[in-house]
N, C-alpha and C positions, 0 to 999 in steps of 0.2 A: 645344574643338571648333569647326573653322573652318565657314564658311558653306557650303561645297562638301559637307562631310560631313553637314551638318544637312539640306541639300537631298535628299541620297541616302536619309538615314534616313526623312524625311518620305514621300518617294515610295515606299519600302519598306513603310511602315505603310499607305499608301493602297491599295497594290496588295493586301496582305494582307487589308485590310478589304473590298476589292472581291471578292476571291475568295471570302471566307467569307460574303459577302451575296448570292451568286449565286442568282438566281431560278429556281424551278421551278413549272411548272404541275402542281397536284395534282388528279388525275383520280380521282374516285370512281365506282364503277359495279358493275354486276351482270354476272356471268360465268357460261357454262355450257360444259360439254365432254361430247361424247358419243361413245359407240363402238357401231359395229355390227360384229358378226363374221359372215360369210357372210350379210350383209344382215339379221341379226336383232340388235335393240337389246340390249346386253349391260351397258353402264355409262353412269351419267349422274351427273356431278358440276355442282353449282352453287353460287353463294354470291356474296359481295361482296369487292371488294379495291380498293385505291388505288394508283395508279401516279403516279410523279414524273418529270415530263418536263423535262430540263434546257433551259433557253432560250438557253443560251451554245452557239452553233454549233461551238465549238471543243472541246466536252467529248469526251473520248477513249474514253467508255465505249461498249460495244457495245449493252447492254440498258438500260432504265430501271429504277430501283429499284421494287419492289413490295411490298406489304403486305396479307396476307390478313385479311379482317374476319370472315368467316363462311363456312361450308362445309357442304353436305349431299351425302352419297354414297348412290347407289342402285345396285343391280345386279338383273340377270335372276336369278330363284330358283336356276336351275341353274348360274349363272356361279360360278367357282371362287375369285374374289376377286382374280385377278392383274390388276390393273388398271394395269400398266406403261405401256400406250400413251396412257392418259389423263394419267398423271402427267407423261410426256415432253412432252405437248401443251397444258399449262396456259398461259393467255393470257400473253404475255411481249412487251412493246412495245420495239421497236428504237429506239435514239436518233435514228438516220437514217431519216425519213420514206419511205414508198414513192414519194411524189411527187417526192422527190429522186432516188431511185434510178432511177426509170423514165425520167428525162430525161437520164441520163448516156450518154455516148458510148463508155465503155471498159468492160472486163469489171469487174464489182463482186463484193464478196465479203460475204456475209451469213452468219448463223449460226455465227459464230466460225470462218469459213473452211471449214466442210464443204461447202458448196454454192457453186457458181460459175453464174454465167449472164450473157449479154449484155443487161442489163436493158432497154435501150431496144426489144429486139427479142422480149422475153418477157412483155411485159405490155400492159394497156390501161388507158385511163381513160373511164369513163362518166360523163357530166356532165349536170346539169339546172341550173336557174337557182339553186338553192339547196344543192345538193351535188355532190360529185365522188367517185366510187367507183374506187379504184385496185386493180387486181388483177394480180399477178406470178405467173408459173409459174416455181418456184425450181428446177425439174429440167430447164429448157430448156437444151439444148445439151449435156447428159451422155449418154454412150453409152447407148442402150437407153432414154432417157428415165427412168432408174432410178438408185438410190443403195443401195450395199450397207451395211447398218447393222450391221457386225461388232462395234461398240462393246456391242451387246446380247447378245453371247454370254455374257458374265459373268452374265447373268440367265438363261441356259438358253434363250435364243430366237435362233434364226437367222431374219433378216429381211432384205427387200429393199423399200425405199422405192419405190413405183411412181407415186406422185401427190404434189405438194406446191404448193398454192396459197396465198399470202398475199394478204390484202386490207384496205384501209383505206377507211372512209368519212368525208369531211371536209366541212365547211360551206363554201360559196363565195359570192361576192357577183356576181350576174349571170353565173354560170357560170365566173368567173376567180377567181384568187387563193385558193389552197388556205389555209383558216384552221383553225379549231378542229376536233379529231377528235371524231367522233360514235361511231364503233364501229371496231373492227378484230377480225381473227381469222386463221384459217387452216384449210384443209382437207387432211388427209394420207391416204394410202392405202399399204397394206402387204400383201406375201404373207409370211406368218409361219408358223412351226411352232415348238412347244416340244419340248425334250428327250424323246426317246422316241416323237415322233410321226412318222408316215411321209408326211403330206400336208400342203400349206400351207393355211392359213387366209386368206380375204380380210378384212382388217381395214380399217375407214374410221373416222376420228376427225375431228370437227368442234368447233372451239374459237372461241368468241365472247366479246367483251367490249363492254358497251354503257355508254357515259359517262351518269351520272345527275346529276353534280354537278361543279363545277370551281371552283378558287381559286388565287391566286398565293401562294407561299410562299418564304422564304429558305432557304438550306441549313441554318442553324442550326435553323430551324422544322422542317424536314424530318427532321433528325437526332433531334430531340426526339420527333417523332411516331412514327418508326420505333421508337424504345425503349419507348415507352408499350405497356403490356400491354393487349390488347383483352379486356374482359369481357363483351361482348355478342356472341354467335354466332348469334342468330336473324336472319331477315331476311325480308322480302316481295319477290315477283317485281313489277318496275316493269309498269305497263300500257303503256308506250310502246315496249317492245322489240318487234323483229321475232318474229312467231308462229312457233313450231316448225312444221317440215312435220307434215302431218296423221299420216303413219305413225308419226313419232317420238312425237308428242303421244299417240296411241292406245296405242303400246307402253309409255310412259312409265307408265301406269296400273297395269300389271303388275309393275313393278320393286318391290323391297324395299329398305329402308334398311340399311345396313351399317356 
């Protein structure tokens, strides 16, 4: 083997090793997702999960990988258990941060291409000395500010999304330089009716994730963690998270586990 081939081989090995050792930020945290139907609390899920955020900006994935570590489901006593809208709104962090999307000057695509918006005109950033909260209106620029959810017809639901806001809260230094993510989530609203019904229900879903711990891991470590079975499903609610709205906290007391 000549020197040229040896150099090529060594470079290939180094590139492969570098790719395999890509670093991820492992975020552990508490999540909650709750739904109101015609303003009444009907479903409330909460638990723990971990999310793996790639640090390589060239990663072509749309969403970060996630792993659920614990979950509790509650519903209103008269709710029929159809928690479809909670399921489709479980926390799911995108690889591209909102802080990057909001500074773009062209049309951006999020959520696998389902929703388009002119990002720098559809959101805002609220800053303090230590945090920056980025909020994006995902339906801005769409006709009637709505989205036909025709994909839900397979579940017997005719629905139109009438509201969708994404948000991320990140730590900053002196009000600048977006750094570690503190929390993220979304708020969605729908007009929906199930098969056999004549009138729409107004459905509102709030989804939130609060980071409680973070560490760096390699791709190999991440793969190992994802394969490990979780044997502990109980959890406690962190004291540091944002309190629930009073009306939701009060209604939660009347829910039952299912």
